[in-house]
mmCIF entry with sequence, helices, sheets and N, C-alpha, C, O atoms, coordinates in Angstrom:
data_MODEL
# 
_entry.id   MODEL 
# 
_entity.id                         1 
_entity.type                       polymer 
_entity.pdbx_number_of_molecules   1 
# 
_entity_poly.entity_id                      1 
_entity_poly.type                           'polypeptide(L)' 
_entity_poly.nstd_linkage                   no 
_entity_poly.nstd_monomer                   no 
_entity_poly.pdbx_seq_one_letter_code       MMNTATTGLAAGMALGFAAYFGGFWAFLLVLVLGTVGLIVGLVVQGDLDLHARRQR 
_entity_poly.pdbx_seq_one_letter_code_can   MMNTATTGLAAGMALGFAAYFGGFWAFLLVLVLGTVGLIVGLVVQGDLDLHARRQR 
_entity_poly.pdbx_strand_id                 A 
# 
loop_
_entity_poly_seq.entity_id 
_entity_poly_seq.num 
_entity_poly_seq.mon_id 
_entity_poly_seq.hetero 
1 1  MET n 
1 2  MET n 
1 3  ASN n 
1 4  THR n 
1 5  ALA n 
1 6  THR n 
1 7  THR n 
1 8  GLY n 
1 9  LEU n 
1 10 ALA n 
1 11 ALA n 
1 12 GLY n 
1 13 MET n 
1 14 ALA n 
1 15 LEU n 
1 16 GLY n 
1 17 PHE n 
1 18 ALA n 
1 19 ALA n 
1 20 TYR n 
1 21 PHE n 
1 22 GLY n 
1 23 GLY n 
1 24 PHE n 
1 25 TRP n 
1 26 ALA n 
1 27 PHE n 
1 28 LEU n 
1 29 LEU n 
1 30 VAL n 
1 31 LEU n 
1 32 VAL n 
1 33 LEU n 
1 34 GLY n 
1 35 THR n 
1 36 VAL n 
1 37 GLY n 
1 38 LEU n 
1 39 ILE n 
1 40 VAL n 
1 41 GLY n 
1 42 LEU n 
1 43 VAL n 
1 44 VAL n 
1 45 GLN n 
1 46 GLY n 
1 47 ASP n 
1 48 LEU n 
1 49 ASP n 
1 50 LEU n 
1 51 HIS n 
1 52 ALA n 
1 53 ARG n 
1 54 ARG n 
1 55 GLN n 
1 56 ARG n 
# 
_struct_asym.id          A 
_struct_asym.entity_id   1 
# 
loop_
_struct_conf.conf_type_id 
_struct_conf.id 
_struct_conf.pdbx_PDB_helix_id 
_struct_conf.beg_label_comp_id 
_struct_conf.beg_label_asym_id 
_struct_conf.beg_label_seq_id 
_struct_conf.pdbx_beg_PDB_ins_code 
_struct_conf.end_label_comp_id 
_struct_conf.end_label_asym_id 
_struct_conf.end_label_seq_id 
_struct_conf.pdbx_end_PDB_ins_code 
_struct_conf.beg_auth_comp_id 
_struct_conf.beg_auth_asym_id 
_struct_conf.beg_auth_seq_id 
_struct_conf.end_auth_comp_id 
_struct_conf.end_auth_asym_id 
_struct_conf.end_auth_seq_id 
_struct_conf.pdbx_PDB_helix_class 
_struct_conf.details 
_struct_conf.pdbx_PDB_helix_length 
HELX_P HELX_P1 AA1 THR A 4  ? GLY A 22 ? THR A 4  GLY A 22 1 ? 19 
HELX_P HELX_P2 AA2 PHE A 24 ? GLN A 45 ? PHE A 24 GLN A 45 1 ? 22 
HELX_P HELX_P3 AA3 LEU A 50 ? ARG A 54 ? LEU A 50 ARG A 54 1 ? 5  
# 
_struct_conf_type.id          HELX_P 
_struct_conf_type.criteria    ? 
_struct_conf_type.reference   ? 
# 
loop_
_atom_site.group_PDB 
_atom_site.id 
_atom_site.type_symbol 
_atom_site.label_atom_id 
_atom_site.label_alt_id 
_atom_site.label_comp_id 
_atom_site.label_asym_id 
_atom_site.label_entity_id 
_atom_site.label_seq_id 
_atom_site.pdbx_PDB_ins_code 
_atom_site.Cartn_x 
_atom_site.Cartn_y 
_atom_site.Cartn_z 
_atom_site.occupancy 
_atom_site.B_iso_or_equiv 
_atom_site.pdbx_formal_charge 
_atom_site.auth_seq_id 
_atom_site.auth_comp_id 
_atom_site.auth_asym_id 
_atom_site.auth_atom_id 
_atom_site.pdbx_PDB_model_num 
ATOM 1   N N  . MET A 1 1  ? -13.048 -12.812 -2.734  1.00 0.00 ? 1  MET A N  1 
ATOM 2   C CA . MET A 1 1  ? -12.371 -11.551 -2.955  1.00 0.00 ? 1  MET A CA 1 
ATOM 3   C C  . MET A 1 1  ? -12.433 -10.717 -1.674  1.00 0.00 ? 1  MET A C  1 
ATOM 4   O O  . MET A 1 1  ? -13.437 -10.732 -0.962  1.00 0.00 ? 1  MET A O  1 
ATOM 5   N N  . MET A 1 2  ? -11.368 -10.003 -1.395  1.00 0.00 ? 2  MET A N  1 
ATOM 6   C CA . MET A 1 2  ? -11.292 -9.219  -0.166  1.00 0.00 ? 2  MET A CA 1 
ATOM 7   C C  . MET A 1 2  ? -11.979 -7.868  -0.356  1.00 0.00 ? 2  MET A C  1 
ATOM 8   O O  . MET A 1 2  ? -11.820 -7.222  -1.391  1.00 0.00 ? 2  MET A O  1 
ATOM 9   N N  . ASN A 1 3  ? -12.740 -7.452  0.648   1.00 0.00 ? 3  ASN A N  1 
ATOM 10  C CA . ASN A 1 3  ? -13.348 -6.137  0.584   1.00 0.00 ? 3  ASN A CA 1 
ATOM 11  C C  . ASN A 1 3  ? -12.405 -5.102  1.199   1.00 0.00 ? 3  ASN A C  1 
ATOM 12  O O  . ASN A 1 3  ? -11.323 -5.450  1.670   1.00 0.00 ? 3  ASN A O  1 
ATOM 13  N N  . THR A 1 4  ? -12.804 -3.866  1.196   1.00 0.00 ? 4  THR A N  1 
ATOM 14  C CA . THR A 1 4  ? -11.943 -2.771  1.647   1.00 0.00 ? 4  THR A CA 1 
ATOM 15  C C  . THR A 1 4  ? -11.591 -2.893  3.122   1.00 0.00 ? 4  THR A C  1 
ATOM 16  O O  . THR A 1 4  ? -10.447 -2.642  3.498   1.00 0.00 ? 4  THR A O  1 
ATOM 17  N N  . ALA A 1 5  ? -12.530 -3.266  3.953   1.00 0.00 ? 5  ALA A N  1 
ATOM 18  C CA . ALA A 1 5  ? -12.268 -3.384  5.384   1.00 0.00 ? 5  ALA A CA 1 
ATOM 19  C C  . ALA A 1 5  ? -11.264 -4.491  5.673   1.00 0.00 ? 5  ALA A C  1 
ATOM 20  O O  . ALA A 1 5  ? -10.386 -4.320  6.519   1.00 0.00 ? 5  ALA A O  1 
ATOM 21  N N  . THR A 1 6  ? -11.380 -5.616  4.989   1.00 0.00 ? 6  THR A N  1 
ATOM 22  C CA . THR A 1 6  ? -10.453 -6.723  5.192   1.00 0.00 ? 6  THR A CA 1 
ATOM 23  C C  . THR A 1 6  ? -9.044  -6.355  4.713   1.00 0.00 ? 6  THR A C  1 
ATOM 24  O O  . THR A 1 6  ? -8.053  -6.697  5.358   1.00 0.00 ? 6  THR A O  1 
ATOM 25  N N  . THR A 1 7  ? -8.967  -5.665  3.591   1.00 0.00 ? 7  THR A N  1 
ATOM 26  C CA . THR A 1 7  ? -7.669  -5.218  3.079   1.00 0.00 ? 7  THR A CA 1 
ATOM 27  C C  . THR A 1 7  ? -7.028  -4.228  4.047   1.00 0.00 ? 7  THR A C  1 
ATOM 28  O O  . THR A 1 7  ? -5.827  -4.305  4.305   1.00 0.00 ? 7  THR A O  1 
ATOM 29  N N  . GLY A 1 8  ? -7.804  -3.314  4.575   1.00 0.00 ? 8  GLY A N  1 
ATOM 30  C CA . GLY A 1 8  ? -7.290  -2.355  5.549   1.00 0.00 ? 8  GLY A CA 1 
ATOM 31  C C  . GLY A 1 8  ? -6.821  -3.030  6.828   1.00 0.00 ? 8  GLY A C  1 
ATOM 32  O O  . GLY A 1 8  ? -5.807  -2.640  7.407   1.00 0.00 ? 8  GLY A O  1 
ATOM 33  N N  . LEU A 1 9  ? -7.558  -4.036  7.265   1.00 0.00 ? 9  LEU A N  1 
ATOM 34  C CA . LEU A 1 9  ? -7.173  -4.791  8.455   1.00 0.00 ? 9  LEU A CA 1 
ATOM 35  C C  . LEU A 1 9  ? -5.852  -5.509  8.224   1.00 0.00 ? 9  LEU A C  1 
ATOM 36  O O  . LEU A 1 9  ? -4.975  -5.483  9.088   1.00 0.00 ? 9  LEU A O  1 
ATOM 37  N N  . ALA A 1 10 ? -5.698  -6.153  7.065   1.00 0.00 ? 10 ALA A N  1 
ATOM 38  C CA . ALA A 1 10 ? -4.452  -6.866  6.752   1.00 0.00 ? 10 ALA A CA 1 
ATOM 39  C C  . ALA A 1 10 ? -3.273  -5.904  6.663   1.00 0.00 ? 10 ALA A C  1 
ATOM 40  O O  . ALA A 1 10 ? -2.183  -6.211  7.146   1.00 0.00 ? 10 ALA A O  1 
ATOM 41  N N  . ALA A 1 11 ? -3.483  -4.751  6.052   1.00 0.00 ? 11 ALA A N  1 
ATOM 42  C CA . ALA A 1 11 ? -2.409  -3.760  5.946   1.00 0.00 ? 11 ALA A CA 1 
ATOM 43  C C  . ALA A 1 11 ? -2.022  -3.230  7.325   1.00 0.00 ? 11 ALA A C  1 
ATOM 44  O O  . ALA A 1 11 ? -0.838  -3.063  7.617   1.00 0.00 ? 11 ALA A O  1 
ATOM 45  N N  . GLY A 1 12 ? -3.002  -2.968  8.161   1.00 0.00 ? 12 GLY A N  1 
ATOM 46  C CA . GLY A 1 12 ? -2.720  -2.487  9.514   1.00 0.00 ? 12 GLY A CA 1 
ATOM 47  C C  . GLY A 1 12 ? -1.985  -3.515  10.348  1.00 0.00 ? 12 GLY A C  1 
ATOM 48  O O  . GLY A 1 12 ? -1.087  -3.169  11.117  1.00 0.00 ? 12 GLY A O  1 
ATOM 49  N N  . MET A 1 13 ? -2.356  -4.773  10.204  1.00 0.00 ? 13 MET A N  1 
ATOM 50  C CA . MET A 1 13 ? -1.661  -5.827  10.946  1.00 0.00 ? 13 MET A CA 1 
ATOM 51  C C  . MET A 1 13 ? -0.219  -5.982  10.464  1.00 0.00 ? 13 MET A C  1 
ATOM 52  O O  . MET A 1 13 ? 0.687   -6.180  11.273  1.00 0.00 ? 13 MET A O  1 
ATOM 53  N N  . ALA A 1 14 ? -0.002  -5.892  9.151   1.00 0.00 ? 14 ALA A N  1 
ATOM 54  C CA . ALA A 1 14 ? 1.362   -5.982  8.617   1.00 0.00 ? 14 ALA A CA 1 
ATOM 55  C C  . ALA A 1 14 ? 2.220   -4.833  9.128   1.00 0.00 ? 14 ALA A C  1 
ATOM 56  O O  . ALA A 1 14 ? 3.377   -5.040  9.493   1.00 0.00 ? 14 ALA A O  1 
ATOM 57  N N  . LEU A 1 15 ? 1.668   -3.631  9.157   1.00 0.00 ? 15 LEU A N  1 
ATOM 58  C CA . LEU A 1 15 ? 2.416   -2.485  9.681   1.00 0.00 ? 15 LEU A CA 1 
ATOM 59  C C  . LEU A 1 15 ? 2.680   -2.631  11.175  1.00 0.00 ? 15 LEU A C  1 
ATOM 60  O O  . LEU A 1 15 ? 3.752   -2.271  11.660  1.00 0.00 ? 15 LEU A O  1 
ATOM 61  N N  . GLY A 1 16 ? 1.708   -3.156  11.894  1.00 0.00 ? 16 GLY A N  1 
ATOM 62  C CA . GLY A 1 16 ? 1.896   -3.376  13.323  1.00 0.00 ? 16 GLY A CA 1 
ATOM 63  C C  . GLY A 1 16 ? 2.987   -4.387  13.617  1.00 0.00 ? 16 GLY A C  1 
ATOM 64  O O  . GLY A 1 16 ? 3.821   -4.168  14.496  1.00 0.00 ? 16 GLY A O  1 
ATOM 65  N N  . PHE A 1 17 ? 2.987   -5.503  12.881  1.00 0.00 ? 17 PHE A N  1 
ATOM 66  C CA . PHE A 1 17 ? 4.049   -6.500  13.058  1.00 0.00 ? 17 PHE A CA 1 
ATOM 67  C C  . PHE A 1 17 ? 5.412   -5.931  12.697  1.00 0.00 ? 17 PHE A C  1 
ATOM 68  O O  . PHE A 1 17 ? 6.398   -6.192  13.385  1.00 0.00 ? 17 PHE A O  1 
ATOM 69  N N  . ALA A 1 18 ? 5.471   -5.154  11.621  1.00 0.00 ? 18 ALA A N  1 
ATOM 70  C CA . ALA A 1 18 ? 6.747   -4.555  11.219  1.00 0.00 ? 18 ALA A CA 1 
ATOM 71  C C  . ALA A 1 18 ? 7.251   -3.592  12.287  1.00 0.00 ? 18 ALA A C  1 
ATOM 72  O O  . ALA A 1 18 ? 8.445   -3.570  12.586  1.00 0.00 ? 18 ALA A O  1 
ATOM 73  N N  . ALA A 1 19 ? 6.359   -2.801  12.861  1.00 0.00 ? 19 ALA A N  1 
ATOM 74  C CA . ALA A 1 19 ? 6.765   -1.851  13.894  1.00 0.00 ? 19 ALA A CA 1 
ATOM 75  C C  . ALA A 1 19 ? 7.196   -2.564  15.171  1.00 0.00 ? 19 ALA A C  1 
ATOM 76  O O  . ALA A 1 19 ? 8.158   -2.155  15.820  1.00 0.00 ? 19 ALA A O  1 
ATOM 77  N N  . TYR A 1 20 ? 6.485   -3.628  15.530  1.00 0.00 ? 20 TYR A N  1 
ATOM 78  C CA . TYR A 1 20 ? 6.795   -4.332  16.772  1.00 0.00 ? 20 TYR A CA 1 
ATOM 79  C C  . TYR A 1 20 ? 8.104   -5.109  16.675  1.00 0.00 ? 20 TYR A C  1 
ATOM 80  O O  . TYR A 1 20 ? 8.949   -5.030  17.567  1.00 0.00 ? 20 TYR A O  1 
ATOM 81  N N  . PHE A 1 21 ? 8.266   -5.856  15.589  1.00 0.00 ? 21 PHE A N  1 
ATOM 82  C CA . PHE A 1 21 ? 9.426   -6.731  15.476  1.00 0.00 ? 21 PHE A CA 1 
ATOM 83  C C  . PHE A 1 21 ? 10.633  -6.061  14.830  1.00 0.00 ? 21 PHE A C  1 
ATOM 84  O O  . PHE A 1 21 ? 11.767  -6.460  15.097  1.00 0.00 ? 21 PHE A O  1 
ATOM 85  N N  . GLY A 1 22 ? 10.417  -5.050  13.987  1.00 0.00 ? 22 GLY A N  1 
ATOM 86  C CA . GLY A 1 22 ? 11.530  -4.462  13.254  1.00 0.00 ? 22 GLY A CA 1 
ATOM 87  C C  . GLY A 1 22 ? 11.861  -3.046  13.643  1.00 0.00 ? 22 GLY A C  1 
ATOM 88  O O  . GLY A 1 22 ? 12.910  -2.532  13.257  1.00 0.00 ? 22 GLY A O  1 
ATOM 89  N N  . GLY A 1 23 ? 11.001  -2.404  14.395  1.00 0.00 ? 23 GLY A N  1 
ATOM 90  C CA . GLY A 1 23 ? 11.255  -1.031  14.784  1.00 0.00 ? 23 GLY A CA 1 
ATOM 91  C C  . GLY A 1 23 ? 10.702  -0.039  13.770  1.00 0.00 ? 23 GLY A C  1 
ATOM 92  O O  . GLY A 1 23 ? 9.958   -0.387  12.853  1.00 0.00 ? 23 GLY A O  1 
ATOM 93  N N  . PHE A 1 24 ? 11.097  1.197   13.976  1.00 0.00 ? 24 PHE A N  1 
ATOM 94  C CA . PHE A 1 24 ? 10.555  2.298   13.186  1.00 0.00 ? 24 PHE A CA 1 
ATOM 95  C C  . PHE A 1 24 ? 10.919  2.193   11.713  1.00 0.00 ? 24 PHE A C  1 
ATOM 96  O O  . PHE A 1 24 ? 10.071  2.437   10.855  1.00 0.00 ? 24 PHE A O  1 
ATOM 97  N N  . TRP A 1 25 ? 12.166  1.833   11.399  1.00 0.00 ? 25 TRP A N  1 
ATOM 98  C CA . TRP A 1 25 ? 12.606  1.788   10.000  1.00 0.00 ? 25 TRP A CA 1 
ATOM 99  C C  . TRP A 1 25 ? 11.925  0.662   9.240   1.00 0.00 ? 25 TRP A C  1 
ATOM 100 O O  . TRP A 1 25 ? 11.626  0.815   8.056   1.00 0.00 ? 25 TRP A O  1 
ATOM 101 N N  . ALA A 1 26 ? 11.677  -0.450  9.885   1.00 0.00 ? 26 ALA A N  1 
ATOM 102 C CA . ALA A 1 26 ? 10.943  -1.540  9.237   1.00 0.00 ? 26 ALA A CA 1 
ATOM 103 C C  . ALA A 1 26 ? 9.499   -1.110  8.975   1.00 0.00 ? 26 ALA A C  1 
ATOM 104 O O  . ALA A 1 26 ? 8.931   -1.424  7.930   1.00 0.00 ? 26 ALA A O  1 
ATOM 105 N N  . PHE A 1 27 ? 8.914   -0.392  9.929   1.00 0.00 ? 27 PHE A N  1 
ATOM 106 C CA . PHE A 1 27 ? 7.563   0.141   9.753   1.00 0.00 ? 27 PHE A CA 1 
ATOM 107 C C  . PHE A 1 27 ? 7.509   1.053   8.538   1.00 0.00 ? 27 PHE A C  1 
ATOM 108 O O  . PHE A 1 27 ? 6.606   0.940   7.709   1.00 0.00 ? 27 PHE A O  1 
ATOM 109 N N  . LEU A 1 28 ? 8.478   1.957   8.432   1.00 0.00 ? 28 LEU A N  1 
ATOM 110 C CA . LEU A 1 28 ? 8.516   2.875   7.303   1.00 0.00 ? 28 LEU A CA 1 
ATOM 111 C C  . LEU A 1 28 ? 8.722   2.149   5.979   1.00 0.00 ? 28 LEU A C  1 
ATOM 112 O O  . LEU A 1 28 ? 8.094   2.494   4.977   1.00 0.00 ? 28 LEU A O  1 
ATOM 113 N N  . LEU A 1 29 ? 9.591   1.152   5.968   1.00 0.00 ? 29 LEU A N  1 
ATOM 114 C CA . LEU A 1 29 ? 9.841   0.377   4.756   1.00 0.00 ? 29 LEU A CA 1 
ATOM 115 C C  . LEU A 1 29 ? 8.580   -0.350  4.301   1.00 0.00 ? 29 LEU A C  1 
ATOM 116 O O  . LEU A 1 29 ? 8.260   -0.343  3.112   1.00 0.00 ? 29 LEU A O  1 
ATOM 117 N N  . VAL A 1 30 ? 7.868   -0.972  5.223   1.00 0.00 ? 30 VAL A N  1 
ATOM 118 C CA . VAL A 1 30 ? 6.624   -1.669  4.881   1.00 0.00 ? 30 VAL A CA 1 
ATOM 119 C C  . VAL A 1 30 ? 5.577   -0.673  4.388   1.00 0.00 ? 30 VAL A C  1 
ATOM 120 O O  . VAL A 1 30 ? 4.836   -0.964  3.449   1.00 0.00 ? 30 VAL A O  1 
ATOM 121 N N  . LEU A 1 31 ? 5.516   0.486   5.011   1.00 0.00 ? 31 LEU A N  1 
ATOM 122 C CA . LEU A 1 31 ? 4.557   1.503   4.593   1.00 0.00 ? 31 LEU A CA 1 
ATOM 123 C C  . LEU A 1 31 ? 4.846   1.995   3.179   1.00 0.00 ? 31 LEU A C  1 
ATOM 124 O O  . LEU A 1 31 ? 3.929   2.111   2.366   1.00 0.00 ? 31 LEU A O  1 
ATOM 125 N N  . VAL A 1 32 ? 6.095   2.280   2.883   1.00 0.00 ? 32 VAL A N  1 
ATOM 126 C CA . VAL A 1 32 ? 6.465   2.776   1.549   1.00 0.00 ? 32 VAL A CA 1 
ATOM 127 C C  . VAL A 1 32 ? 6.245   1.702   0.488   1.00 0.00 ? 32 VAL A C  1 
ATOM 128 O O  . VAL A 1 32 ? 5.663   1.977   -0.561  1.00 0.00 ? 32 VAL A O  1 
ATOM 129 N N  . LEU A 1 33 ? 6.704   0.485   0.754   1.00 0.00 ? 33 LEU A N  1 
ATOM 130 C CA . LEU A 1 33 ? 6.530   -0.584  -0.227  1.00 0.00 ? 33 LEU A CA 1 
ATOM 131 C C  . LEU A 1 33 ? 5.057   -0.944  -0.422  1.00 0.00 ? 33 LEU A C  1 
ATOM 132 O O  . LEU A 1 33 ? 4.642   -1.296  -1.526  1.00 0.00 ? 33 LEU A O  1 
ATOM 133 N N  . GLY A 1 34 ? 4.278   -0.856  0.637   1.00 0.00 ? 34 GLY A N  1 
ATOM 134 C CA . GLY A 1 34 ? 2.839   -1.088  0.509   1.00 0.00 ? 34 GLY A CA 1 
ATOM 135 C C  . GLY A 1 34 ? 2.168   -0.028  -0.348  1.00 0.00 ? 34 GLY A C  1 
ATOM 136 O O  . GLY A 1 34 ? 1.278   -0.338  -1.140  1.00 0.00 ? 34 GLY A O  1 
ATOM 137 N N  . THR A 1 35 ? 2.588   1.214   -0.194  1.00 0.00 ? 35 THR A N  1 
ATOM 138 C CA . THR A 1 35 ? 2.039   2.293   -1.007  1.00 0.00 ? 35 THR A CA 1 
ATOM 139 C C  . THR A 1 35 ? 2.411   2.120   -2.472  1.00 0.00 ? 35 THR A C  1 
ATOM 140 O O  . THR A 1 35 ? 1.576   2.310   -3.357  1.00 0.00 ? 35 THR A O  1 
ATOM 141 N N  . VAL A 1 36 ? 3.664   1.760   -2.728  1.00 0.00 ? 36 VAL A N  1 
ATOM 142 C CA . VAL A 1 36 ? 4.100   1.509   -4.103  1.00 0.00 ? 36 VAL A CA 1 
ATOM 143 C C  . VAL A 1 36 ? 3.307   0.344   -4.698  1.00 0.00 ? 36 VAL A C  1 
ATOM 144 O O  . VAL A 1 36 ? 2.871   0.414   -5.847  1.00 0.00 ? 36 VAL A O  1 
ATOM 145 N N  . GLY A 1 37 ? 3.122   -0.710  -3.934  1.00 0.00 ? 37 GLY A N  1 
ATOM 146 C CA . GLY A 1 37 ? 2.339   -1.852  -4.402  1.00 0.00 ? 37 GLY A CA 1 
ATOM 147 C C  . GLY A 1 37 ? 0.899   -1.474  -4.699  1.00 0.00 ? 37 GLY A C  1 
ATOM 148 O O  . GLY A 1 37 ? 0.319   -1.948  -5.676  1.00 0.00 ? 37 GLY A O  1 
ATOM 149 N N  . LEU A 1 38 ? 0.323   -0.628  -3.869  1.00 0.00 ? 38 LEU A N  1 
ATOM 150 C CA . LEU A 1 38 ? -1.050  -0.171  -4.101  1.00 0.00 ? 38 LEU A CA 1 
ATOM 151 C C  . LEU A 1 38 ? -1.146  0.617   -5.399  1.00 0.00 ? 38 LEU A C  1 
ATOM 152 O O  . LEU A 1 38 ? -2.072  0.409   -6.182  1.00 0.00 ? 38 LEU A O  1 
ATOM 153 N N  . ILE A 1 39 ? -0.201  1.515   -5.632  1.00 0.00 ? 39 ILE A N  1 
ATOM 154 C CA . ILE A 1 39 ? -0.220  2.324   -6.852  1.00 0.00 ? 39 ILE A CA 1 
ATOM 155 C C  . ILE A 1 39 ? -0.041  1.446   -8.085  1.00 0.00 ? 39 ILE A C  1 
ATOM 156 O O  . ILE A 1 39 ? -0.757  1.614   -9.071  1.00 0.00 ? 39 ILE A O  1 
ATOM 157 N N  . VAL A 1 40 ? 0.906   0.513   -8.041  1.00 0.00 ? 40 VAL A N  1 
ATOM 158 C CA . VAL A 1 40 ? 1.113   -0.394  -9.168  1.00 0.00 ? 40 VAL A CA 1 
ATOM 159 C C  . VAL A 1 40 ? -0.134  -1.239  -9.414  1.00 0.00 ? 40 VAL A C  1 
ATOM 160 O O  . VAL A 1 40 ? -0.533  -1.438  -10.562 1.00 0.00 ? 40 VAL A O  1 
ATOM 161 N N  . GLY A 1 41 ? -0.741  -1.730  -8.357  1.00 0.00 ? 41 GLY A N  1 
ATOM 162 C CA . GLY A 1 41 ? -1.960  -2.524  -8.496  1.00 0.00 ? 41 GLY A CA 1 
ATOM 163 C C  . GLY A 1 41 ? -3.101  -1.738  -9.106  1.00 0.00 ? 41 GLY A C  1 
ATOM 164 O O  . GLY A 1 41 ? -3.840  -2.265  -9.937  1.00 0.00 ? 41 GLY A O  1 
ATOM 165 N N  . LEU A 1 42 ? -3.256  -0.479  -8.704  1.00 0.00 ? 42 LEU A N  1 
ATOM 166 C CA . LEU A 1 42 ? -4.316  0.350   -9.263  1.00 0.00 ? 42 LEU A CA 1 
ATOM 167 C C  . LEU A 1 42 ? -4.071  0.663   -10.735 1.00 0.00 ? 42 LEU A C  1 
ATOM 168 O O  . LEU A 1 42 ? -5.013  0.729   -11.525 1.00 0.00 ? 42 LEU A O  1 
ATOM 169 N N  . VAL A 1 43 ? -2.797  0.859   -11.105 1.00 0.00 ? 43 VAL A N  1 
ATOM 170 C CA . VAL A 1 43 ? -2.473  1.110   -12.515 1.00 0.00 ? 43 VAL A CA 1 
ATOM 171 C C  . VAL A 1 43 ? -2.759  -0.128  -13.348 1.00 0.00 ? 43 VAL A C  1 
ATOM 172 O O  . VAL A 1 43 ? -3.370  -0.029  -14.412 1.00 0.00 ? 43 VAL A O  1 
ATOM 173 N N  . VAL A 1 44 ? -2.324  -1.297  -12.879 1.00 0.00 ? 44 VAL A N  1 
ATOM 174 C CA . VAL A 1 44 ? -2.546  -2.533  -13.623 1.00 0.00 ? 44 VAL A CA 1 
ATOM 175 C C  . VAL A 1 44 ? -4.035  -2.839  -13.740 1.00 0.00 ? 44 VAL A C  1 
ATOM 176 O O  . VAL A 1 44 ? -4.495  -3.318  -14.776 1.00 0.00 ? 44 VAL A O  1 
ATOM 177 N N  . GLN A 1 45 ? -4.776  -2.566  -12.692 1.00 0.00 ? 45 GLN A N  1 
ATOM 178 C CA . GLN A 1 45 ? -6.218  -2.831  -12.681 1.00 0.00 ? 45 GLN A CA 1 
ATOM 179 C C  . GLN A 1 45 ? -6.976  -1.841  -13.566 1.00 0.00 ? 45 GLN A C  1 
ATOM 180 O O  . GLN A 1 45 ? -8.087  -2.131  -14.010 1.00 0.00 ? 45 GLN A O  1 
ATOM 181 N N  . GLY A 1 46 ? -6.383  -0.678  -13.824 1.00 0.00 ? 46 GLY A N  1 
ATOM 182 C CA . GLY A 1 46 ? -7.018  0.324   -14.673 1.00 0.00 ? 46 GLY A CA 1 
ATOM 183 C C  . GLY A 1 46 ? -7.773  1.389   -13.915 1.00 0.00 ? 46 GLY A C  1 
ATOM 184 O O  . GLY A 1 46 ? -8.471  2.196   -14.529 1.00 0.00 ? 46 GLY A O  1 
ATOM 185 N N  . ASP A 1 47 ? -7.658  1.416   -12.600 1.00 0.00 ? 47 ASP A N  1 
ATOM 186 C CA . ASP A 1 47 ? -8.362  2.411   -11.794 1.00 0.00 ? 47 ASP A CA 1 
ATOM 187 C C  . ASP A 1 47 ? -7.577  3.707   -11.632 1.00 0.00 ? 47 ASP A C  1 
ATOM 188 O O  . ASP A 1 47 ? -8.128  4.705   -11.166 1.00 0.00 ? 47 ASP A O  1 
ATOM 189 N N  . LEU A 1 48 ? -6.321  3.711   -12.002 1.00 0.00 ? 48 LEU A N  1 
ATOM 190 C CA . LEU A 1 48 ? -5.473  4.896   -11.865 1.00 0.00 ? 48 LEU A CA 1 
ATOM 191 C C  . LEU A 1 48 ? -4.723  5.101   -13.175 1.00 0.00 ? 48 LEU A C  1 
ATOM 192 O O  . LEU A 1 48 ? -4.006  4.212   -13.632 1.00 0.00 ? 48 LEU A O  1 
ATOM 193 N N  . ASP A 1 49 ? -4.891  6.268   -13.771 1.00 0.00 ? 49 ASP A N  1 
ATOM 194 C CA . ASP A 1 49 ? -4.223  6.594   -15.031 1.00 0.00 ? 49 ASP A CA 1 
ATOM 195 C C  . ASP A 1 49 ? -3.173  7.663   -14.752 1.00 0.00 ? 49 ASP A C  1 
ATOM 196 O O  . ASP A 1 49 ? -3.512  8.818   -14.497 1.00 0.00 ? 49 ASP A O  1 
ATOM 197 N N  . LEU A 1 50 ? -1.908  7.282   -14.799 1.00 0.00 ? 50 LEU A N  1 
ATOM 198 C CA . LEU A 1 50 ? -0.834  8.221   -14.507 1.00 0.00 ? 50 LEU A CA 1 
ATOM 199 C C  . LEU A 1 50 ? -0.612  9.219   -15.637 1.00 0.00 ? 50 LEU A C  1 
ATOM 200 O O  . LEU A 1 50 ? -0.125  10.323  -15.392 1.00 0.00 ? 50 LEU A O  1 
ATOM 201 N N  . HIS A 1 51 ? -0.954  8.858   -16.855 1.00 0.00 ? 51 HIS A N  1 
ATOM 202 C CA . HIS A 1 51 ? -0.773  9.776   -17.982 1.00 0.00 ? 51 HIS A CA 1 
ATOM 203 C C  . HIS A 1 51 ? -1.741  10.942  -17.904 1.00 0.00 ? 51 HIS A C  1 
ATOM 204 O O  . HIS A 1 51 ? -1.399  12.049  -18.320 1.00 0.00 ? 51 HIS A O  1 
ATOM 205 N N  . ALA A 1 52 ? -2.925  10.726  -17.388 1.00 0.00 ? 52 ALA A N  1 
ATOM 206 C CA . ALA A 1 52 ? -3.909  11.799  -17.268 1.00 0.00 ? 52 ALA A CA 1 
ATOM 207 C C  . ALA A 1 52 ? -3.464  12.833  -16.238 1.00 0.00 ? 52 ALA A C  1 
ATOM 208 O O  . ALA A 1 52 ? -3.799  14.010  -16.366 1.00 0.00 ? 52 ALA A O  1 
ATOM 209 N N  . ARG A 1 53 ? -2.728  12.420  -15.235 1.00 0.00 ? 53 ARG A N  1 
ATOM 210 C CA . ARG A 1 53 ? -2.274  13.357  -14.195 1.00 0.00 ? 53 ARG A CA 1 
ATOM 211 C C  . ARG A 1 53 ? -1.117  14.217  -14.687 1.00 0.00 ? 53 ARG A C  1 
ATOM 212 O O  . ARG A 1 53 ? -0.935  15.331  -14.197 1.00 0.00 ? 53 ARG A O  1 
ATOM 213 N N  . ARG A 1 54 ? -0.339  13.731  -15.636 1.00 0.00 ? 54 ARG A N  1 
ATOM 214 C CA . ARG A 1 54 ? 0.842   14.459  -16.107 1.00 0.00 ? 54 ARG A CA 1 
ATOM 215 C C  . ARG A 1 54 ? 0.453   15.609  -17.028 1.00 0.00 ? 54 ARG A C  1 
ATOM 216 O O  . ARG A 1 54 ? 1.173   16.606  -17.086 1.00 0.00 ? 54 ARG A O  1 
ATOM 217 N N  . GLN A 1 55 ? -0.638  15.507  -17.735 1.00 0.00 ? 55 GLN A N  1 
ATOM 218 C CA . GLN A 1 55 ? -1.033  16.522  -18.712 1.00 0.00 ? 55 GLN A CA 1 
ATOM 219 C C  . GLN A 1 55 ? -1.872  17.601  -18.045 1.00 0.00 ? 55 GLN A C  1 
ATOM 220 O O  . GLN A 1 55 ? -3.055  17.400  -17.768 1.00 0.00 ? 55 GLN A O  1 
ATOM 221 N N  . ARG A 1 56 ? -1.255  18.740  -17.791 1.00 0.00 ? 56 ARG A N  1 
ATOM 222 C CA . ARG A 1 56 ? -1.983  19.878  -17.199 1.00 0.00 ? 56 ARG A CA 1 
ATOM 223 C C  . ARG A 1 56 ? -1.756  21.119  -18.007 1.00 0.00 ? 56 ARG A C  1 
ATOM 224 O O  . ARG A 1 56 ? -2.283  22.179  -17.671 1.00 0.00 ? 56 ARG A O  1 
# 
């Protein structure tokens, strides 16, 4: 299983490759899709409850 440092390293390398080979817009696309993937993963895993944030 990957720890936090390894996950951060992989994410940084993916963003770096996207910026180098695809330019700024590819970097932004990878960043946005990575953030969406992180949120979906946290919801599925049960670490993030979106319903609790909506009720204020």
